[in-house]
N, C-alpha and C positions, 0 to 999 in steps of 0.2 A: 663281356660281350653282350650279354643279355641286357644289361643296363644301357649300353650304347644303342642297341637296336631299338630299345624302348624310347630313348630320348629322340632318336631320329624319327620314329613314328609320331611322337608328340609334336615335334617341330613340323613335320609334314602336314599334320592335321591343322596346326596353327596357321601355317601358310595357306592351306586350302581354304580355311575359314576367311582369311583376309581377302582372298581373291574372289570368292563368291558371296556377294552381299546377301543378307537374309531376305527372303521374300517379304515384302511389305504389303500388308493387306490394304486393299483399296478402301479409302475412307467412305463411310456411308453416304450415299447420294440420295437426295430427295427428288421426287418427281416434280418437274416444272416444264415450262414450254421448251420445245425442241430437245427433249430427252426421248430416247427409244426405250419403251417399257415392254417387258414381257410379263404376262399374267396367265394364270390358269383360272378357269371360270366354270360355274354351273349356272344354268338358266332355268328358272322355275316358273310355272304358271300360277294363277291366283289360287288354285287348289293345292299348291305346294307339290305338284308333280314335276319331276325332273324332265325338262324338254331337251336340253343339250348340255354336254359336258365337253370341255376342251381335251382332246386326246393328247395334244402337245401344247406348249404355251402359245398364246396369241401374242404377236409382236406388233406394236403400232407406234407411230410418231405422235407424241403428246403435244398439245398446244393448239387445238382447233383445226386440225388438218383433216377432219372427217374420218379418222381411223376408228373411232368408237363413239358411242352416243355421248353428247355433251354432258348430260347429268352424271354419267359414270366418270367421265374425264374430270369433272369438277370434284367429285368425291375422292378421286385419286391424287389430286393436287397435294404436294408436300409429303406424300407417303414414302416409305422406304421399303427395301427388300424385306420380305417376311410379313409385312402388314397385310391385313385383310379388310375388305369392305363388303357391305350388303346394301344394295340400292333397290328401292321399289321404283319401277318405271310405269307410269301411266301411259295409255296408248299414245298421247301426244309426245311423250319423251322417247318413244321407241319406234314402232312401226306404223303409227298413225291410227286414226279411226277407220272402221270398216266403211267403205264407200259402195253403196248399192249400185251406183252408176258404173262401177268397174266390173259388173257382171254382164256377160254377153252370151247370146245364143247364136251359134253359127251353124250353117249346114255342114255336115261332115264332108260332103263332096268338095267344099271350098278349102278344106284343111289337108295337110300332108297325109298320105295314105297310112303311115305308121302311127297315127295319133292314138293314144290310149289314155284311159282314166288314170289320173295321177301324173301324167306327163306334162311337159311344159312347152309352150310355143313362145317365140320371141317375135315381136312386131314393133315397127316404128309408129309412134302416134304423136302428132304435133311436134315433130323434131326430136323426140326422145324415145329411148328404147323401153318397151313395156313387156314384162314377162307375164304370160297368161298361164294359169294352171288349169288343166282340164279336170273338172270336178264330176262330170257325168256325161254319158253318151246314151241317147235313147231316141228311137223313132227318126233316125237320120240326122239328128241335131246334137251338137256338143255344147255343153255349158262351160264357158271360160270365165275364170275369176282372175282379175288383174290386181286384187288386193294381196298384200303379203300374207302368208299363212297365219301370222301372229297379229295381224291388224285387229285393232279393237280390244286387245287383251292387256290386262295389267300383268306385269312380269316382275320377277325378282332376280337380280343379277348379283351373285356372290363371286368374289374373286380374291386371289392372293397374288401379291407382287413377287415375281420370281427374280427379275433382274432389271436394272436401270443403267443406262449408259448415255453419254452425250451423243447427240445425233451428228452425223457428218454434214458437211456443207452440201453435198449431193442430195442427201436425204431431205434436208430442209428445203432445198430448191425444188425437189420433186414432190414434196408434201407427203411422203410416206417412208416407212422404214424399209431398208434393203436387207438382204440376207446377211448371215453371220460374217461372210467374207467381204461385205460392203458393196457387193455388186447386185444389180437387179436389172433384168432385161424386160423392156416394155413390149 
């Protein structure tokens, strides 16, 4: 009886193996146009000070869709999951040069009542949205800076590829990656 029970168990195991195919690992995929790429990153200034670190992976649509700086995208071409890169970005590769014409002084009375130093104001200028950072308030006037906070700086962008998958037709049509379930509300 013990032998028989043993054979039955072995037969059941063999049958079970036949019906559940082994999980086949996904073949390694390289980054190319219209792949959705997940990366973790660290951004450093020219003095090697950490400015920003991704708390969770950044997900973008690769292939010139403006999801990431072109110089970084170029360095990521053909990379695979687990690969890391380090890219130095000159101001023109990242947030542009500092433009002194993007500094304005405005009477505080013309601004929203809750304006504070370090706060942001959004205004339309020549048909596009401009974000102004309030850098100081004194003598009834506020200094507004329309430059990105990192404008004019050389930066280093270090990242590691966490995942790569083919983009859906919707993502390609919209020009950006959607959430993990494939949906994104605009």
